[in-house]
NUZA-464520 format. One record per residue (C-alpha): residue in three letters; x, y, z. Coordinates in nm, 2 decimals. Layout:
+--------+--------+--------+--------+
! residu !   east !  north !     up !
+--------+--------+--------+--------+
!    ALA !      X !      Y !      Z !
...
+--------+--------+--------+--------+
END
This chain:
+--------+--------+--------+--------+
! residu !   east !  north !     up !
+--------+--------+--------+--------+
!    MET !  -3.76 !  15.42 !  -1.56 !
!    VAL !  -3.40 !  15.26 !  -1.54 !
!    GLU !  -3.16 !  15.53 !  -1.43 !
!    GLY !  -2.85 !  15.41 !  -1.62 !
!    THR !  -2.75 !  15.16 !  -1.88 !
!    PRO !  -2.67 !  14.80 !  -1.76 !
!    VAL !  -2.32 !  14.70 !  -1.69 !
!    ALA !  -2.21 !  14.38 !  -1.88 !
!    VAL !  -2.00 !  14.21 !  -1.61 !
!    ALA !  -1.83 !  14.31 !  -1.30 !
!    SER !  -1.48 !  14.42 !  -1.34 !
!    SER !  -1.35 !  14.24 !  -1.02 !
!    ARG !  -1.46 !  13.95 !  -0.80 !
!    TRP !  -1.50 !  14.21 !  -0.53 !
!    ALA !  -1.75 !  14.41 !  -0.72 !
!    PRO !  -2.12 !  14.30 !  -0.73 !
!    ALA !  -2.24 !  14.16 !  -1.04 !
!    ALA !  -2.44 !  14.40 !  -1.26 !
!    ASP !  -2.76 !  14.16 !  -1.22 !
!    GLN !  -2.74 !  14.20 !  -0.84 !
!    LEU !  -2.78 !  14.58 !  -0.84 !
!    PRO !  -3.14 !  14.72 !  -0.84 !
!    HIS !  -3.26 !  14.84 !  -1.16 !
!    ASP !  -3.35 !  15.20 !  -1.02 !
!    LEU !  -3.25 !  15.37 !  -0.71 !
!    VAL !  -3.62 !  15.41 !  -0.61 !
!    GLU !  -3.60 !  15.03 !  -0.52 !
!    LEU !  -3.37 !  15.11 !  -0.23 !
!    THR !  -3.64 !  15.18 !   0.03 !
!    GLY !  -3.45 !  15.07 !   0.35 !
!    PRO !  -3.49 !  15.25 !   0.69 !
!    VAL !  -3.39 !  15.60 !   0.74 !
!    HIS !  -3.37 !  15.61 !   1.12 !
!    GLY !  -3.36 !  15.40 !   1.42 !
!    ALA !  -3.12 !  15.11 !   1.49 !
!    VAL !  -3.07 !  14.83 !   1.23 !
!    THR !  -2.92 !  14.49 !   1.30 !
!    LEU !  -2.76 !  14.34 !   0.98 !
!    PRO !  -2.79 !  13.96 !   0.94 !
!    LEU !  -2.48 !  13.75 !   0.98 !
!    HIS !  -2.42 !  13.68 !   0.61 !
!    LEU !  -2.35 !  14.07 !   0.57 !
!    ALA !  -2.19 !  14.15 !   0.92 !
!    TRP !  -2.01 !  13.84 !   1.02 !
!    SER !  -1.74 !  14.00 !   1.26 !
!    GLY !  -1.77 !  14.28 !   1.48 !
!    LEU !  -2.07 !  14.54 !   1.50 !
!    ARG !  -2.41 !  14.43 !   1.36 !
!    THR !  -2.64 !  14.70 !   1.50 !
!    PHE !  -2.61 !  15.04 !   1.37 !
!    ASP !  -2.78 !  15.35 !   1.48 !
!    LEU !  -2.86 !  15.55 !   1.17 !
!    GLY !  -2.88 !  15.87 !   1.35 !
!    ASP !  -2.50 !  15.85 !   1.40 !
!    GLU !  -2.35 !  15.94 !   1.06 !
!    LYS !  -2.03 !  15.72 !   1.14 !
!    LEU !  -2.24 !  15.42 !   1.20 !
!    LEU !  -2.47 !  15.49 !   0.92 !
!    LEU !  -2.15 !  15.52 !   0.68 !
!    GLY !  -2.02 !  15.19 !   0.83 !
!    MET !  -2.35 !  15.00 !   0.77 !
!    TYR !  -2.39 !  15.13 !   0.42 !
!    ARG !  -2.02 !  15.03 !   0.35 !
!    ILE !  -2.07 !  14.68 !   0.48 !
!    VAL !  -2.40 !  14.64 !   0.27 !
!    LEU !  -2.24 !  14.78 !  -0.04 !
!    LEU !  -1.94 !  14.54 !   0.00 !
!    ASN !  -2.12 !  14.23 !   0.10 !
!    GLY !  -2.47 !  14.25 !  -0.01 !
!    HIS !  -2.68 !  14.15 !  -0.29 !
!    ARG !  -3.01 !  14.28 !  -0.46 !
!    GLU !  -3.23 !  14.18 !  -0.16 !
!    ASP !  -2.97 !  14.32 !   0.10 !
!    TYR !  -2.94 !  14.64 !  -0.10 !
!    THR !  -3.33 !  14.71 !  -0.13 !
!    ARG !  -3.39 !  14.60 !   0.23 !
!    TYR !  -3.11 !  14.81 !   0.41 !
!    LEU !  -3.02 !  15.11 !   0.17 !
!    ASP !  -3.23 !  15.41 !   0.13 !
!    ALA !  -3.19 !  15.59 !  -0.20 !
!    ASN !  -3.19 !  15.95 !  -0.05 !
!    LEU !  -2.94 !  15.86 !   0.21 !
!    LEU !  -2.71 !  15.67 !  -0.03 !
!    VAL !  -2.72 !  15.97 !  -0.28 !
!    ASP !  -2.66 !  16.22 !  -0.01 !
!    HIS !  -2.38 !  16.02 !   0.15 !
!    TRP !  -2.21 !  15.89 !  -0.17 !
!    PRO !  -1.92 !  16.14 !  -0.20 !
!    VAL !  -1.79 !  16.01 !   0.14 !
!    LEU !  -1.89 !  15.66 !   0.09 !
!    ARG !  -1.74 !  15.62 !  -0.25 !
!    LYS !  -1.41 !  15.69 !  -0.09 !
!    MET !  -1.47 !  15.39 !   0.17 !
!    LEU !  -1.53 !  15.14 !  -0.12 !
!    GLY !  -1.29 !  14.97 !  -0.37 !
!    ARG !  -1.26 !  15.12 !  -0.71 !
!    SER !  -1.45 !  14.82 !  -0.88 !
!    VAL !  -1.75 !  14.85 !  -0.64 !
!    ARG !  -1.76 !  15.20 !  -0.66 !
!    GLY !  -1.74 !  15.17 !  -1.05 !
!    VAL !  -2.02 !  14.93 !  -1.10 !
!    TRP !  -2.26 !  15.15 !  -0.88 !
!    GLU !  -2.14 !  15.47 !  -1.06 !
!    GLU !  -2.19 !  15.30 !  -1.41 !
!    ARG !  -2.54 !  15.18 !  -1.34 !
!    PHE !  -2.65 !  15.51 !  -1.14 !
!    PRO !  -2.51 !  15.83 !  -1.31 !
!    ARG !  -2.65 !  16.04 !  -1.03 !
!    LEU !  -2.36 !  15.88 !  -0.80 !
!    ARG !  -2.09 !  16.00 !  -1.02 !
!    PRO !  -1.89 !  16.31 !  -0.90 !
!    ALA !  -1.99 !  16.64 !  -1.05 !
!    ALA !  -1.66 !  16.65 !  -1.24 !
!    ALA !  -1.69 !  16.32 !  -1.41 !
!    ALA !  -2.09 !  16.33 !  -1.50 !
+--------+--------+--------+--------+
END
C-alpha cells in the first residue's frame, strides 16, 4: 500500500525528486543500532561513522542521508520507525523543500496540527 499520493516534481533543486523517494515507509529498513559508516557520496566532508546509540549522531546521519541521498541510500541507511520517531526534530534540521517533499509523500510525517 502506498502511503501518500505522488508528488509531481520537486519544488526546489535542493529537494529530492519524487521518484527518488520510497513508495512506502516500510521500504526503509536501515540499521537501528551500532555504528554506520556512510559512503563518500553522502558524507564527503567530516564525520562519516555514526553511532546510532547516540541520538545526536543518529540525527546527524539521518540529516545527511535525507539531504544528500537517493532511493537506494534511503532504504539502506534509514529505518522507518526511527525516522517517524525522530521526525519532529529532524524536520527542523532540513530545508523547507526537503521537508515538504517527504511530508507530502508520507502524511504520517506531517505535524499533528497540519495533518
